[in-house]
N, C-alpha and C positions, 0 to 999 in steps of 0.2 A: 296753837297755831290759829288763827280765826277763819271764818270759810270764807271771806275773800281773800286770804294768801292762800288757801287749798286750791281754790279755783284757780285761780295764775299757776300752779304749779303744774292742775293737773292738764291747763291748756299748755302748760310750754313740754311735759310730756310728748301731747299729742302733735305740737308743732312739725317734727320731721316726717308725722305720717300725712298729718294737711299738705305737705310743703307736696310729697311726694304724689300724693293723691292728683293736686292742683297741675301737676308739671305733665302725668300721665292725660288730663282732661286736655293738657296743653297740645299735647302731642295728638292725641286723638280727634283734634278738632282741626288741627294743621292738617291730619292727612285730609285729603277731597275725594269724594264718594268717585267712583268709577263713569268714567262718560258710559251712558248708557248708550251704545250703537244697535241698531238694526239692519241685517244683510237681508238680499235676498236669499242667497243661495251658498251652499258652505264653503264653496273654493274663495270664495267673498271672505266669510266669515273668518278663515284661516289665514288670512293677510292679513285684516284687522289688528287678529289675538295676538297671531307673532312678534306684530310692530308694534301696536299699544301694550302687551302685557299687562302689570296691573293694573294701570294707569284707565282700563276702556274693562266692559261691563261687554256681550256677545250673542245676539238674537236673534237668530235665520230663520226666517218664513217657511224656508223651505227646505225639507230635513231626507236623510236616506231613501235611495226611490221613486222621487217627487219629480216629475216632469216639468218645467217649466214652462216650457209651450203650451203647457194645455190651461195651468195655471191659474186660478179665478180663487182673487183676495178676498178673504172671508169678513168677518163682522169684528171678529176677534182680532184679524190682522191688523187691519183698521185701528181699532183700541189700542195695539202695539207697536204702531207709529205715531200714533200721536204720542205716544209718553215717552217718545227715543227722543233723543240728545242731537243725532245725526244716524244720519242713512246714506247705504253704500250697496250700488245694485251694479250688476254686468251692462243693461245698455242693450245700442242695436237690435232692439228688439226683442229680446231673449227673453223676457219673463212675458211677453206677450200683451196681452190687457191687463196688466198689471201697468205696465210700465205709464198707460196713462196715469194714474192713481198717485205711480213716486212723483210723478212730474210736476203735480196738485200739490204734494205734500213739500215738493222743493221752496215750495215760495212761503213757508215758515217755519223748517228746519232746514238743517246745514245738510245735502244731499249732493253726491255725488255717485255719477254714473262712471263708474271704474272703468272700463275697458273703451271708450272713447275718450278718459282721457289720458290713459297710459301707452297708448299705441302711436306710432307714425303710420300716417296713412301708409303707406309704400310696404309696410309690414302686412294689414288687410290682404283679406280675400275675398275677392268679391264675386256676390253671385248673380245669377238669374231673376232678374224684377218683380217675376209671377211666380216666385217659388215664399209664397204666401207673405208678399211684400216686403220680403228681406232684401236686402243691395248686399249687407255685412253677415260676412260667415261670426255668429257673436259667439264661437267655442275659443276663443283665446288661449283657455287655458291648455290644451291640450299639447301647445308648445310650451315646456318649460322658462326657455328663454324670454317668450315673449311675457308669459305672464308676471317674470320675475319683474316686468316694466310696470307693474300695477303699482311696486312696493312702496313709488317714489309719488304717487298722488295723495296715494292713503295716508302716507307717513305726515308729507305736507298741509293734511284735514285735517287730522288730528292733531300737529302741533300748534295750529293756530286755534285750533279748541281748548286744549292742555298747553297752556304756555308754559306751565312750572313740571312740564315733564318731557319738554322736549328736546332736554340731553340721554333719557333713558328712549326716547321712541325714534331717534336719530343712529344710537346706536344698536338697537335692536331690529333697526331697518337693514343696517349693512349686514345684520349675519343675518340675516333670511336671506337677502340678495344673494352672499354666497355659498347660501344651501341650494338656492334654487339653481346658480350657476353650477355647482355638483350635481347634479339631480340630471340637469341638461346633459351634462357631457357622460354620465354614465348612460342614460337609455340613448343616445347615441353609438356608444361603444356596444351596446348589447344586442340591438337591433341590423348593426352593420354585422350582425355575425351570422345574419338570416341569409342562408344561401340566395344569389339575386333575381334568382329564374322564382321565386316564391315569396318574396317581399312582395304578396298583394292580400290589404287586407280588408275584408268583407264584412261588415257592420249593419245593423238596423238601418240606421237613419246615420246620413253625414253630418257626423260630427266629429270626424275625424280628420278633416284636411288640413288643418295647420300641426297636426302630430306629423301626418304621414310628411308632410314637406319640413319638417325640423326632422327625421328622424332616417326618412329614404326608403319608405314606402307608400307602393302606390293604393291610392283608397278608394273602394266601390261601397255607397251607401244607397242600399235599398232603395229608401226614401229618400226626398232630398231634407233643405236643412230644417224643415217644420216638422212635428210630429200628428199637426193639424189633424192632414187625411193622410189613408187609408193608401199604401201601397199595389199602383194600380200591374194587372198581369205581363202590361209589358214591360215593367219593373223588374218582377220579378221574372219573365224570359231572357233581359237581356241580362243581367244579374249571375245566371244559370249559365246563360252563354261564357262568361269569361269564366266563368268556375271550370267548366268543362274543357275547353281550351286554353288556360293557362293550368292545369295542374290543379288550382287551390288547397292545399289540405286539409286549411282548417278553415271555420267559418265561427263568428262571434255573435251571442247575443250581449244586449245591455240591459243595467239593472234597473235602468229609471223607462224600459220599452217592452212591451207585448212580446213575447217573443215570437210568435203565431209567425210574421212574416220570414222570419229565419228558417221555420219548420217548415215550413211551403216552401223555401228556397231550399234546399236540403232534402225534401220529398222529390222535388222535381230534379231534380240533380240525380237521384237515383233512379228515377222513370229514366232516362238515359243513360244508367249503365254507371255513374260514376259515383262510387261514398266517399264525400266530405264532413266530416267530423266537427263537433262543436268543439271549438278552443279553447272556448271559456268565455265568463264573463263580465263584459269591461263596464267602467264607470266611464259613464258620458256626461248626462245632464246633473247627475250628486254624484257623492263623493261615498263613502260607506257607510257602516253604523259610527254613531257617533261613540267617542270612548274607545275607541279600536286602533291599533296602527293605521286601516284603509279611509278610517276615517277624518285622517289628515292630509292635506294634497298633497303632500311627499308619498303618503301612502299611496294613493289612488295612481298615482302616476309611477310607481313602483309596481303595484300591482298590473296593471295594465299590462307595462313593456317585462315583466317578469311572463305573463299569459299570451302576450303575442309573441315574445322573440322564442318561447320552447312551443308552441304549436306549428309554428310556421319554420319550425330545424335550426335555429340559433342558440346560442348558449349566453348568458346572460354575464357580463363580466365583473367582474370583483366588485362590490360594492365601496365606495370612497368611503378612506378616512374622513373628508370634510360632514360624512352623516352618520360617523360611528355614536354623534351623541346622539339622533334621535333615533337610530338602531336601538340603543340600549334602554332611552324612554320606555320604549314599545317592546322591548322586552325579546328584541329579533335579534337571531346570528346570523349574520351574512352569509 
């Protein structure tokens, strides 16, 4: 056999392998890189991740325990935003000074203020304009049914940027909406078991108004919407009056707020002969540690509701079947 014929035979033997490799390379090229999204807070990141799935990658500027009201953008944050394909933030001044930076990035990068895009005006809680320039309470995620409305604008933005993922996004959005509806019903059923006279939620700052409205609990935040200023002696005194008069059994610290104000209220109540316990630590402006159940939005609301219901004298409702898959993913036995 001459050398040319030997070469042809060798190539013919390799041809199936070359075709297979070529097909694999073609498939690899056909799969687009995930959209590089940047979010400000974990609650928004959870929506983007659940809706976008494998079509997106999500980076959050603010992690567990970070207070967005006081947050200031770093040089690395600016670089992260510059490299992003899309930006999602809460709006209504939740992000404080960072809001101005995000608005400027909106001139060059697709940017969505999630809360204003999602919530009808009649569902919003208005606040006194002298409360650190806030006119709208930005803590919409405290009402799971209201937060579920963010799914639609997020899905629309992602579908516009990722037309090849449109069907996947629509399917995942529908699933996530159903999960949040089940979460809302469960939270409402759980808090309804708290004796009516004890349905008073005292927290470090006024982040739970939407929660109280949705789940039938009177809310008293020692500080206002923002944490930029310290609680005054009058704030502490009025809170203690409420606790003693209503015989509130428990008050709550927040994971992103220094507990000294709550400690001062508890000490002042003790001086008046009333012992109030710390009912637990609530997630207000940030979720739990990434990679844990509480590091998801569903886990955040679940943890808060369990703590509030138990400390105020109620009993948590059975965990909904619609969220059995979530519980299984995080090895939680309902």
